[in-house]
C-alpha positions as CSV (number, residue, x, y, z in Angstrom):
1,M,-25.9,-6.8,34.6
2,N,-22.3,-6.4,33.2
3,D,-22.5,-3.7,30.4
4,M,-19.1,-4.6,29.2
5,P,-19.1,-8.3,28.6
6,W,-16.1,-8.2,26.4
7,I,-13.8,-7.5,29.1
8,K,-13.6,-11.1,30.4
9,S,-12.2,-12.2,26.8
10,Y,-9.1,-9.8,27.2
11,P,-5.9,-11.6,28.4
12,A,-4.5,-11.1,31.8
13,G,-2.7,-7.6,31.9
14,V,-4.3,-6.2,28.8
15,R,-6.5,-3.1,29.4
16,W,-9.5,-2.7,27.1
17,D,-9.5,1.0,27.9
18,A,-5.8,1.3,27.3
19,E,-5.0,4.9,25.9
20,I,-4.5,5.0,22.2
21,V,-2.0,7.7,21.2
22,S,-3.0,9.7,18.0
23,M,-0.3,9.3,15.4
24,P,0.4,8.8,11.7
25,V,-0.3,5.2,10.8
26,Q,3.1,4.9,9.4
27,K,4.7,5.6,12.7
28,I,3.2,2.6,14.1
29,L,5.4,0.6,11.7
30,E,8.4,2.9,12.2
31,D,8.1,2.4,16.1
32,T,7.8,-1.4,15.7
33,I,11.1,-1.5,13.3
34,A,12.9,0.6,16.0
35,K,11.8,-1.9,18.8
36,W,12.2,-5.2,17.1
37,P,14.1,-4.9,14.0
38,D,15.1,-8.4,13.6
39,R,11.8,-10.1,14.4
40,P,9.8,-11.6,11.6
41,A,7.1,-9.3,10.3
42,I,5.9,-11.2,7.3
43,E,6.1,-14.9,6.3
44,F,4.8,-15.7,2.8
45,M,5.1,-18.9,0.9
46,G,8.7,-19.9,2.1
47,K,10.0,-16.4,2.4
48,R,10.4,-14.4,5.6
49,L,10.8,-10.6,5.9
50,S,12.0,-9.1,9.2
51,Y,10.7,-5.7,10.4
52,R,13.9,-4.1,9.2
53,E,13.7,-5.7,5.8
54,L,9.9,-4.6,5.6
55,G,10.8,-1.2,6.5
56,D,13.5,-1.0,3.8
57,Q,11.0,-2.1,1.2
58,V,8.5,0.3,2.5
59,D,11.0,3.3,2.2
60,R,11.8,2.2,-1.4
61,A,8.2,2.1,-2.3
62,A,7.5,5.5,-0.9
63,K,10.5,6.9,-2.8
64,G,9.6,5.3,-5.9
65,L,6.1,6.6,-5.7
66,Q,7.3,10.1,-5.0
67,Q,9.4,9.8,-8.0
68,L,6.3,9.2,-10.1
69,G,4.5,12.3,-8.6
70,V,2.7,10.9,-5.6
71,R,2.5,13.7,-2.9
72,P,-0.1,15.1,-0.5
73,G,-3.4,15.1,-2.5
74,V,-2.6,12.4,-4.9
75,H,-4.7,9.1,-4.5
76,V,-3.0,5.8,-5.2
77,G,-5.3,2.6,-5.6
78,L,-4.5,-0.9,-4.2
79,F,-6.0,-3.8,-6.2
80,L,-4.3,-6.7,-4.5
81,H,-4.5,-10.0,-3.1
82,N,-3.2,-10.9,0.4
83,T,0.5,-10.8,-0.4
84,P,3.3,-8.8,1.0
85,H,2.8,-6.3,-1.9
86,Y,-0.2,-5.0,0.1
87,V,1.6,-4.1,3.4
88,I,4.6,-2.7,1.4
89,A,2.3,-0.6,-0.8
90,F,-0.2,0.6,1.9
91,F,2.6,1.9,4.1
92,G,4.8,3.1,1.1
93,V,1.7,5.3,-0.3
94,L,1.4,6.8,3.3
95,K,5.1,7.6,3.6
96,A,5.1,9.2,0.3
97,G,2.4,11.5,1.3
98,G,-0.3,10.1,-0.9
99,T,-3.8,8.7,0.1
100,V,-4.5,5.1,-0.1
101,V,-7.7,3.8,-2.0
102,N,-8.6,0.3,-1.5
103,Y,-10.3,-1.6,-4.5
104,S,-12.0,-5.1,-4.2
105,P,-11.1,-7.7,-6.7
106,L,-14.8,-8.8,-6.5
107,D,-16.0,-5.4,-8.2
108,A,-17.4,-5.4,-11.6
109,A,-15.9,-3.4,-14.3
110,R,-18.5,-0.7,-14.2
111,V,-18.0,-0.5,-10.4
112,L,-14.3,-0.1,-10.9
113,E,-14.7,2.7,-13.5
114,H,-16.8,4.5,-11.1
115,K,-14.6,4.2,-8.1
116,I,-11.5,5.4,-10.1
117,E,-13.4,8.6,-11.2
118,D,-15.2,9.1,-7.9
119,S,-11.9,8.6,-5.7
120,R,-9.8,10.4,-8.1
121,T,-7.3,7.6,-8.3
122,D,-4.3,8.4,-10.6
123,F,-1.8,5.5,-9.9
124,L,-2.8,2.0,-9.0
125,I,-0.8,-1.0,-7.7
126,T,-1.8,-4.5,-8.6
127,L,-0.4,-8.0,-9.7
128,D,-0.2,-9.7,-13.0
129,H,-2.5,-12.4,-11.9
130,V,-5.5,-13.2,-14.3
131,T,-8.0,-12.2,-11.6
132,L,-6.5,-8.7,-11.2
133,Y,-4.4,-7.2,-14.1
134,P,-6.9,-7.5,-17.1
135,Q,-9.7,-5.5,-14.9
136,M,-7.4,-2.5,-14.3
137,A,-5.4,-2.8,-17.7
138,A,-8.9,-2.1,-19.3
139,M,-9.3,1.1,-17.2
140,L,-6.1,2.9,-18.8
141,G,-7.2,5.2,-21.4
142,K,-10.9,4.8,-20.2
143,T,-10.6,6.6,-17.0
144,R,-8.4,9.1,-15.4
145,L,-6.1,6.3,-14.2
146,R,-2.7,7.3,-15.4
147,K,-0.2,4.5,-14.5
148,L,-0.3,0.9,-13.2
149,I,2.4,-0.4,-11.0
150,V,2.4,-4.4,-11.5
151,G,3.9,-6.9,-9.4
152,S,4.0,-10.7,-9.5
153,L,2.8,-13.1,-6.7
154,A,5.9,-15.2,-7.2
155,E,8.4,-12.4,-6.6
156,M,7.5,-12.4,-2.9
157,T,7.8,-16.1,-2.3
158,G,10.9,-18.3,-1.3
159,S,11.0,-19.8,-4.8
160,P,10.1,-17.1,-7.2
161,D,11.3,-18.9,-10.4
162,V,9.7,-22.2,-9.6
163,L,6.4,-20.5,-8.7
164,A,6.4,-18.2,-11.6
165,G,6.8,-21.1,-13.9
166,E,4.0,-23.2,-12.5
167,M,1.6,-20.2,-12.4
168,K,2.5,-19.5,-16.1
169,A,1.7,-23.0,-17.0
170,A,-1.6,-23.1,-15.1
171,G,-2.6,-19.9,-16.9
172,Q,-2.6,-17.8,-13.9
173,V,-0.5,-15.0,-15.0
174,S,-1.5,-12.2,-17.6
175,E,0.8,-11.0,-20.2
176,V,1.7,-7.3,-19.6
177,T,2.8,-5.0,-22.2
178,W,5.4,-2.8,-20.5
179,D,5.2,0.9,-21.7
180,D,4.9,4.3,-20.0
181,S,1.8,3.7,-18.4
182,R,2.8,0.3,-16.8
183,I,5.9,-0.3,-14.6
184,R,7.1,-3.3,-12.7
185,F,6.7,-3.3,-8.9
186,A,10.3,-4.4,-8.7
187,D,11.4,-1.2,-10.5
188,L,9.3,0.9,-8.1
189,L,11.5,-0.3,-5.3
190,D,14.9,0.0,-7.3
191,N,16.2,3.1,-5.5
192,D,18.1,3.9,-2.2
193,G,14.9,4.2,-0.1
194,A,15.1,7.6,1.1
195,P,11.7,9.2,0.7
196,E,10.9,12.8,1.2
197,H,9.1,13.4,4.6
198,H,5.8,14.9,4.8
199,R,5.1,16.4,8.2
200,C,1.4,16.6,7.5
201,Q,0.7,13.0,7.3
202,I,-1.7,12.1,10.2
203,R,-4.5,9.6,10.9
204,A,-3.9,7.6,7.7
205,N,-4.4,10.7,5.5
206,R,-7.8,11.5,6.9
207,S,-7.1,14.8,8.7
208,P,-9.5,17.5,7.7
209,C,-6.7,20.2,7.3
210,C,-3.6,18.4,6.4
211,N,-2.1,16.4,3.5
212,I,-3.2,18.6,0.8
213,P,-1.3,21.1,-1.1
214,E,-2.9,24.2,0.2
215,A,-3.3,23.2,3.9
216,R,-5.3,25.4,6.1
217,P,-3.3,28.1,8.0
218,D,-4.8,27.2,11.2
219,C,-3.6,23.4,10.9
220,P,-0.9,22.8,13.7
221,R,1.1,20.8,11.2
222,A,0.8,23.3,8.2
223,P,2.3,24.1,6.0
224,C,3.8,21.0,4.3
């Protein structure tokens, strides 16, 4: 009996046991940008981003997060739909040196409250959509959550003004009160895109000895 039946499903020339090199997750994106900068990375509702353009937005997100105080040991939540915001934010947090904490839009309020405290989430990126923003806005002042970074679904599309108007007319957009605890995703990206490099980023911030302010002296990548 074949104890590896999945092998027959692999395309010709693809090895199921190919070596996977250990590297920081964000380096996978960096290597892809270097190899195929002008190939499409994301296509979303009439707008296409090349890998070069995606990399630029990731760098800008990383620097914006660092300017807010994100660094090794700081946890950043992602409470998002499947939009380009997620890809940009995920890699941006890693490049900033922070740790990604994923949140589900299906979670009840009490679950979100517990997760924020349990995961030590200080910053969170979300959208102004009615299924997302109100739940997290309610957590400000109630939990350790310090700041919300709020984007709009329309800003990542090919016709942002048209879609924004349609969504508002359909009651799909929440009104956001912009203050010190809430900033726009677009403002997060409004910089020159040159984040500080953290050498201790490895394995998506799951290293047992790295990515904390006081890295162990025996860590081969310490100190940051």
